[in-house]
PDB file of N, CA, C and O in Angstrom, chain B, residues numbered from 101:
ATOM      1  N   MET B 101      -0.370   4.774  -6.730  1.00  0.00           N
ATOM      2  CA  MET B 101      -0.057   5.416  -5.640  1.00  0.00           C
ATOM      3  C   MET B 101       1.280   6.139  -5.325  1.00  0.00           C
ATOM      4  O   MET B 101       1.500   6.708  -4.256  1.00  0.00           O
ATOM      5  N   LEU B 102       2.150   6.060  -6.363  1.00  0.00           N
ATOM      6  CA  LEU B 102       3.363   6.730  -6.265  1.00  0.00           C
ATOM      7  C   LEU B 102       3.020   8.091  -6.659  1.00  0.00           C
ATOM      8  O   LEU B 102       3.543   9.081  -6.148  1.00  0.00           O
ATOM      9  N   HIS B 103       1.914   8.138  -7.803  1.00  0.00           N
ATOM     10  CA  HIS B 103       1.484   9.457  -8.269  1.00  0.00           C
ATOM     11  C   HIS B 103       0.722  10.238  -7.312  1.00  0.00           C
ATOM     12  O   HIS B 103       0.878  11.458  -7.355  1.00  0.00           O
ATOM     13  N   TYR B 104      -0.069   9.750  -6.461  1.00  0.00           N
ATOM     14  CA  TYR B 104      -0.620  10.480  -5.236  1.00  0.00           C
ATOM     15  C   TYR B 104       0.749  10.949  -4.187  1.00  0.00           C
ATOM     16  O   TYR B 104       0.703  11.992  -3.534  1.00  0.00           O
ATOM     17  N   ALA B 105       1.781  10.135  -4.154  1.00  0.00           N
ATOM     18  CA  ALA B 105       2.926  10.809  -3.375  1.00  0.00           C
ATOM     19  C   ALA B 105       3.440  11.792  -3.991  1.00  0.00           C
ATOM     20  O   ALA B 105       3.822  12.756  -3.327  1.00  0.00           O
ATOM     21  N   VAL B 106       3.571  11.788  -5.371  1.00  0.00           N
ATOM     22  CA  VAL B 106       4.187  13.046  -5.814  1.00  0.00           C
ATOM     23  C   VAL B 106       3.472  14.221  -5.727  1.00  0.00           C
ATOM     24  O   VAL B 106       4.002  15.319  -5.558  1.00  0.00           O
ATOM     25  N   VAL B 107       2.080  14.000  -5.857  1.00  0.00           N
ATOM     26  CA  VAL B 107       1.063  15.143  -5.788  1.00  0.00           C
ATOM     27  C   VAL B 107       1.295  15.895  -4.590  1.00  0.00           C
ATOM     28  O   VAL B 107       1.476  17.112  -4.568  1.00  0.00           O
ATOM     29  N   PHE B 108       1.281  15.034  -3.463  1.00  0.00           N
ATOM     30  CA  PHE B 108       1.217  15.556  -2.058  1.00  0.00           C
ATOM     31  C   PHE B 108       2.501  16.329  -1.872  1.00  0.00           C
ATOM     32  O   PHE B 108       2.570  17.350  -1.189  1.00  0.00           O
ATOM     33  N   LEU B 109       3.642  15.714  -2.601  1.00  0.00           N
ATOM     34  CA  LEU B 109       4.845  16.384  -2.461  1.00  0.00           C
ATOM     35  C   LEU B 109       4.938  17.743  -3.078  1.00  0.00           C
ATOM     36  O   LEU B 109       5.545  18.666  -2.535  1.00  0.00           O
ATOM     37  N   VAL B 110       4.262  17.853  -4.337  1.00  0.00           N
ATOM     38  CA  VAL B 110       4.116  19.085  -4.946  1.00  0.00           C
ATOM     39  C   VAL B 110       3.174  20.141  -4.097  1.00  0.00           C
ATOM     40  O   VAL B 110       3.344  21.358  -4.028  1.00  0.00           O
ATOM     41  N   ILE B 111       2.272  19.461  -3.552  1.00  0.00           N
ATOM     42  CA  ILE B 111       1.202  20.763  -2.783  1.00  0.00           C
ATOM     43  C   ILE B 111       2.240  20.887  -1.578  1.00  0.00           C
ATOM     44  O   ILE B 111       2.170  22.017  -1.094  1.00  0.00           O
ATOM     45  N   ALA B 112       2.888  20.331  -1.141  1.00  0.00           N
ATOM     46  CA  ALA B 112       3.707  20.566   0.251  1.00  0.00           C
ATOM     47  C   ALA B 112       4.414  21.759  -0.355  1.00  0.00           C
ATOM     48  O   ALA B 112       4.083  22.850   0.110  1.00  0.00           O
ATOM     49  N   LEU B 113       5.284  21.747  -1.265  1.00  0.00           N
ATOM     50  CA  LEU B 113       6.362  22.448  -1.947  1.00  0.00           C
ATOM     51  C   LEU B 113       5.621  24.068  -2.077  1.00  0.00           C
ATOM     52  O   LEU B 113       5.977  25.151  -1.611  1.00  0.00           O
ATOM     53  N   ILE B 114       4.633  23.735  -2.790  1.00  0.00           N
ATOM     54  CA  ILE B 114       3.741  24.964  -3.215  1.00  0.00           C
ATOM     55  C   ILE B 114       3.157  25.865  -1.872  1.00  0.00           C
ATOM     56  O   ILE B 114       3.073  27.093  -1.855  1.00  0.00           O
ATOM     57  N   ALA B 115       2.798  24.994  -0.816  1.00  0.00           N
ATOM     58  CA  ALA B 115       2.510  25.626   0.236  1.00  0.00           C
ATOM     59  C   ALA B 115       3.554  26.200   1.006  1.00  0.00           C
ATOM     60  O   ALA B 115       3.367  27.221   1.668  1.00  0.00           O
ATOM     61  N   ALA B 116       4.786  25.530   0.953  1.00  0.00           N
ATOM     62  CA  ALA B 116       5.802  26.085   1.929  1.00  0.00           C
ATOM     63  C   ALA B 116       6.441  27.388   1.120  1.00  0.00           C
ATOM     64  O   ALA B 116       7.226  28.134   1.704  1.00  0.00           O
ATOM     65  N   VAL B 117       6.056  27.615  -0.259  1.00  0.00           N
ATOM     66  CA  VAL B 117       6.643  28.766  -0.885  1.00  0.00           C
ATOM     67  C   VAL B 117       5.829  29.932  -0.298  1.00  0.00           C
ATOM     68  O   VAL B 117       6.289  31.030   0.018  1.00  0.00           O
ATOM     69  N   PHE B 118       4.374  29.475  -0.188  1.00  0.00           N
ATOM     70  CA  PHE B 118       3.650  30.543   0.188  1.00  0.00           C
ATOM     71  C   PHE B 118       3.391  30.793   1.802  1.00  0.00           C
ATOM     72  O   PHE B 118       2.624  31.671   2.199  1.00  0.00           O
ATOM     73  N   GLY B 119       3.988  30.074   2.522  1.00  0.00           N
ATOM     74  CA  GLY B 119       4.302  30.428   3.701  1.00  0.00           C
ATOM     75  C   GLY B 119       3.404  29.369   4.668  1.00  0.00           C
ATOM     76  O   GLY B 119       3.585  29.363   5.885  1.00  0.00           O
ATOM     77  N   PHE B 120       2.471  28.519   4.054  1.00  0.00           N
ATOM     78  CA  PHE B 120       1.943  27.851   4.826  1.00  0.00           C
ATOM     79  C   PHE B 120       2.572  26.505   5.491  1.00  0.00           C
ATOM     80  O   PHE B 120       2.654  25.374   5.013  1.00  0.00           O
ATOM     81  N   GLY B 121       2.924  26.926   6.555  1.00  0.00           N
ATOM     82  CA  GLY B 121       3.847  25.988   7.243  1.00  0.00           C
ATOM     83  C   GLY B 121       3.054  24.322   7.570  1.00  0.00           C
ATOM     84  O   GLY B 121       3.427  23.193   7.251  1.00  0.00           O
ATOM     85  N   GLY B 122       1.973  24.747   8.249  1.00  0.00           N
ATOM     86  CA  GLY B 122       0.859  23.696   8.668  1.00  0.00           C
ATOM     87  C   GLY B 122       0.760  22.839   7.729  1.00  0.00           C
ATOM     88  O   GLY B 122       1.250  21.715   7.835  1.00  0.00           O
ATOM     89  N   ILE B 123       0.179  23.203   6.783  1.00  0.00           N
ATOM     90  CA  ILE B 123      -0.450  22.424   5.157  1.00  0.00           C
ATOM     91  C   ILE B 123       0.863  21.756   4.887  1.00  0.00           C
ATOM     92  O   ILE B 123       0.761  20.534   4.777  1.00  0.00           O
ATOM     93  N   ALA B 124       1.982  22.207   4.763  1.00  0.00           N
ATOM     94  CA  ALA B 124       3.331  21.917   3.998  1.00  0.00           C
ATOM     95  C   ALA B 124       3.759  20.801   5.116  1.00  0.00           C
ATOM     96  O   ALA B 124       4.071  19.794   4.481  1.00  0.00           O
ATOM     97  N   ALA B 125       3.850  20.651   6.009  1.00  0.00           N
ATOM     98  CA  ALA B 125       4.115  19.720   6.766  1.00  0.00           C
ATOM     99  C   ALA B 125       3.253  18.574   6.883  1.00  0.00           C
ATOM    100  O   ALA B 125       3.725  17.451   7.058  1.00  0.00           O
ATOM    101  N   GLY B 126       1.941  18.804   6.791  1.00  0.00           N
ATOM    102  CA  GLY B 126       1.113  17.691   6.622  1.00  0.00           C
ATOM    103  C   GLY B 126       1.157  17.077   5.333  1.00  0.00           C
ATOM    104  O   GLY B 126       1.137  15.848   5.267  1.00  0.00           O
ATOM    105  N   ALA B 127       1.204  17.659   4.472  1.00  0.00           N
ATOM    106  CA  ALA B 127       1.106  17.119   3.023  1.00  0.00           C
ATOM    107  C   ALA B 127       2.636  16.302   2.749  1.00  0.00           C
ATOM    108  O   ALA B 127       2.791  15.365   1.966  1.00  0.00           O
ATOM    109  N   VAL B 128       3.587  16.862   3.523  1.00  0.00           N
ATOM    110  CA  VAL B 128       4.879  15.803   3.464  1.00  0.00           C
ATOM    111  C   VAL B 128       4.723  14.664   4.002  1.00  0.00           C
ATOM    112  O   VAL B 128       5.259  13.637   3.585  1.00  0.00           O
ATOM    113  N   GLY B 129       3.731  14.760   5.297  1.00  0.00           N
ATOM    114  CA  GLY B 129       3.871  13.578   6.073  1.00  0.00           C
ATOM    115  C   GLY B 129       2.891  12.383   5.315  1.00  0.00           C
ATOM    116  O   GLY B 129       3.130  11.177   5.372  1.00  0.00           O
ATOM    117  N   ILE B 130       1.862  12.937   4.675  1.00  0.00           N
ATOM    118  CA  ILE B 130       1.128  12.018   3.816  1.00  0.00           C
ATOM    119  C   ILE B 130       1.885  11.532   2.914  1.00  0.00           C
ATOM    120  O   ILE B 130       1.726  10.333   2.686  1.00  0.00           O
ATOM    121  N   ALA B 131       2.870  12.229   2.168  1.00  0.00           N
ATOM    122  CA  ALA B 131       3.628  11.971   0.867  1.00  0.00           C
ATOM    123  C   ALA B 131       4.613  10.962   1.405  1.00  0.00           C
ATOM    124  O   ALA B 131       4.906   9.945   0.778  1.00  0.00           O
ATOM    125  N   LYS B 132       5.103  11.263   2.553  1.00  0.00           N
ATOM    126  CA  LYS B 132       6.060  10.042   2.987  1.00  0.00           C
ATOM    127  C   LYS B 132       5.439   8.742   3.433  1.00  0.00           C
ATOM    128  O   LYS B 132       6.102   7.710   3.334  1.00  0.00           O
ATOM    129  N   ILE B 133       4.303   8.720   3.881  1.00  0.00           N
ATOM    130  CA  ILE B 133       3.567   7.419   4.145  1.00  0.00           C
ATOM    131  C   ILE B 133       3.111   6.814   2.797  1.00  0.00           C
ATOM    132  O   ILE B 133       3.516   5.678   2.547  1.00  0.00           O
ATOM    133  N   LEU B 134       2.374   7.392   1.964  1.00  0.00           N
ATOM    134  CA  LEU B 134       2.046   7.046   0.668  1.00  0.00           C
ATOM    135  C   LEU B 134       3.487   6.582  -0.059  1.00  0.00           C
ATOM    136  O   LEU B 134       3.379   5.627  -0.828  1.00  0.00           O
ATOM    137  N   PHE B 135       4.589   7.059   0.077  1.00  0.00           N
ATOM    138  CA  PHE B 135       5.508   6.431  -0.599  1.00  0.00           C
ATOM    139  C   PHE B 135       6.200   5.271  -0.089  1.00  0.00           C
ATOM    140  O   PHE B 135       6.701   4.501  -0.908  1.00  0.00           O
ATOM    141  N   PHE B 136       6.302   5.034   1.165  1.00  0.00           N
ATOM    142  CA  PHE B 136       6.658   4.210   1.900  1.00  0.00           C
ATOM    143  C   PHE B 136       5.703   2.611   1.654  1.00  0.00           C
ATOM    144  O   PHE B 136       6.114   1.451   1.624  1.00  0.00           O
ATOM    145  N   VAL B 137       4.534   3.086   1.533  1.00  0.00           N
ATOM    146  CA  VAL B 137       3.315   1.895   1.264  1.00  0.00           C
ATOM    147  C   VAL B 137       3.790   1.511  -0.054  1.00  0.00           C
ATOM    148  O   VAL B 137       4.009   0.329  -0.320  1.00  0.00           O
ATOM    149  N   PHE B 138       3.988   2.607  -1.031  1.00  0.00           N
ATOM    150  CA  PHE B 138       4.011   2.175  -2.270  1.00  0.00           C
ATOM    151  C   PHE B 138       5.338   1.142  -2.243  1.00  0.00           C
ATOM    152  O   PHE B 138       5.253   0.116  -2.918  1.00  0.00           O
ATOM    153  N   ILE B 139       6.520   1.389  -1.501  1.00  0.00           N
ATOM    154  CA  ILE B 139       7.740   0.575  -1.746  1.00  0.00           C
ATOM    155  C   ILE B 139       7.310  -0.691  -1.412  1.00  0.00           C
ATOM    156  O   ILE B 139       7.514  -1.637  -2.173  1.00  0.00           O
ATOM    157  N   VAL B 140       6.568  -0.854  -0.048  1.00  0.00           N
ATOM    158  CA  VAL B 140       6.600  -2.059   0.584  1.00  0.00           C
ATOM    159  C   VAL B 140       5.439  -2.883  -0.576  1.00  0.00           C
ATOM    160  O   VAL B 140       5.653  -4.038  -0.945  1.00  0.00           O
ATOM    161  N   LEU B 141       4.596  -2.329  -0.905  1.00  0.00           N
ATOM    162  CA  LEU B 141       3.734  -3.126  -1.916  1.00  0.00           C
ATOM    163  C   LEU B 141       4.624  -3.513  -3.270  1.00  0.00           C
ATOM    164  O   LEU B 141       4.572  -4.626  -3.795  1.00  0.00           O
ATOM    165  N   ALA B 142       5.241  -2.692  -3.628  1.00  0.00           N
ATOM    166  CA  ALA B 142       6.188  -3.022  -4.866  1.00  0.00           C
ATOM    167  C   ALA B 142       7.366  -4.239  -4.338  1.00  0.00           C
ATOM    168  O   ALA B 142       7.664  -5.181  -5.073  1.00  0.00           O
ATOM    169  N   VAL B 143       7.847  -4.089  -3.236  1.00  0.00           N
ATOM    170  CA  VAL B 143       8.518  -5.292  -2.898  1.00  0.00           C
ATOM    171  C   VAL B 143       7.776  -6.559  -2.824  1.00  0.00           C
ATOM    172  O   VAL B 143       8.169  -7.571  -3.405  1.00  0.00           O
ATOM    173  N   ILE B 144       6.728  -6.512  -2.127  1.00  0.00           N
ATOM    174  CA  ILE B 144       5.796  -7.599  -2.081  1.00  0.00           C
ATOM    175  C   ILE B 144       5.353  -8.359  -3.259  1.00  0.00           C
ATOM    176  O   ILE B 144       5.242  -9.582  -3.334  1.00  0.00           O
ATOM    177  N   SER B 145       5.060  -7.290  -4.370  1.00  0.00           N
ATOM    178  CA  SER B 145       4.747  -7.771  -5.805  1.00  0.00           C
ATOM    179  C   SER B 145       6.045  -8.334  -6.443  1.00  0.00           C
ATOM    180  O   SER B 145       6.116  -9.459  -6.938  1.00  0.00           O
ATOM    181  N   PHE B 146       6.798  -7.677  -6.398  1.00  0.00           N
ATOM    182  CA  PHE B 146       8.107  -8.188  -6.860  1.00  0.00           C
ATOM    183  C   PHE B 146       8.467  -9.739  -6.189  1.00  0.00           C
ATOM    184  O   PHE B 146       8.638 -10.705  -6.932  1.00  0.00           O
ATOM    185  N   LEU B 147       8.530  -9.813  -5.170  1.00  0.00           N
ATOM    186  CA  LEU B 147       8.539 -11.077  -4.584  1.00  0.00           C
ATOM    187  C   LEU B 147       7.744 -12.303  -4.776  1.00  0.00           C
ATOM    188  O   LEU B 147       8.198 -13.441  -4.902  1.00  0.00           O
ATOM    189  N   THR B 148       6.505 -11.945  -4.785  1.00  0.00           N
ATOM    190  CA  THR B 148       5.200 -12.900  -5.251  1.00  0.00           C
ATOM    191  C   THR B 148       5.587 -13.166  -6.613  1.00  0.00           C
ATOM    192  O   THR B 148       5.620 -14.382  -6.799  1.00  0.00           O
ATOM    193  N   GLY B 149       5.876 -12.537  -7.580  1.00  0.00           N
ATOM    194  CA  GLY B 149       6.110 -12.736  -8.880  1.00  0.00           C
ATOM    195  C   GLY B 149       7.434 -13.602  -9.226  1.00  0.00           C
ATOM    196  O   GLY B 149       7.545 -14.246 -10.269  1.00  0.00           O
ATOM    197  N   LEU B 150       8.455 -13.532  -8.184  1.00  0.00           N
ATOM    198  CA  LEU B 150       9.655 -14.272  -8.134  1.00  0.00           C
ATOM    199  C   LEU B 150       9.124 -15.596  -8.034  1.00  0.00           C
ATOM    200  O   LEU B 150       9.253 -16.436  -8.924  1.00  0.00           O
ATOM    201  N   LEU B 151       8.431 -15.816  -6.775  1.00  0.00           N
ATOM    202  CA  LEU B 151       8.011 -17.297  -6.309  1.00  0.00           C
ATOM    203  C   LEU B 151       7.020 -17.896  -7.101  1.00  0.00           C
ATOM    204  O   LEU B 151       6.881 -19.111  -6.961  1.00  0.00           O
ATOM    205  N   LYS B 152       6.277 -17.288  -7.929  1.00  0.00           N
ATOM    206  CA  LYS B 152       5.361 -17.794  -8.999  1.00  0.00           C
ATOM    207  C   LYS B 152       5.947 -18.732  -9.807  1.00  0.00           C
ATOM    208  O   LYS B 152       5.556 -19.880 -10.019  1.00  0.00           O
ATOM    209  N   LYS B 153       7.106 -18.056 -10.333  1.00  0.00           N
ATOM    210  CA  LYS B 153       7.832 -18.655 -11.588  1.00  0.00           C
ATOM    211  C   LYS B 153       8.512 -20.026 -11.224  1.00  0.00           C
ATOM    212  O   LYS B 153       9.134 -20.653 -12.082  1.00  0.00           O
TER     213      LYS B 153
END
């Protein structure tokens, strides 16, 4: 999931360089959502792993 966040961030940067502001804003929004979902899932996984031991 972190991979997809980075991909959308790169797409946003490329779109911003070429002047496509709407596409860049949309890609940045998707990248932010994916990044925060990744963080939440990583923390839940970490806590579950601690509680299993």
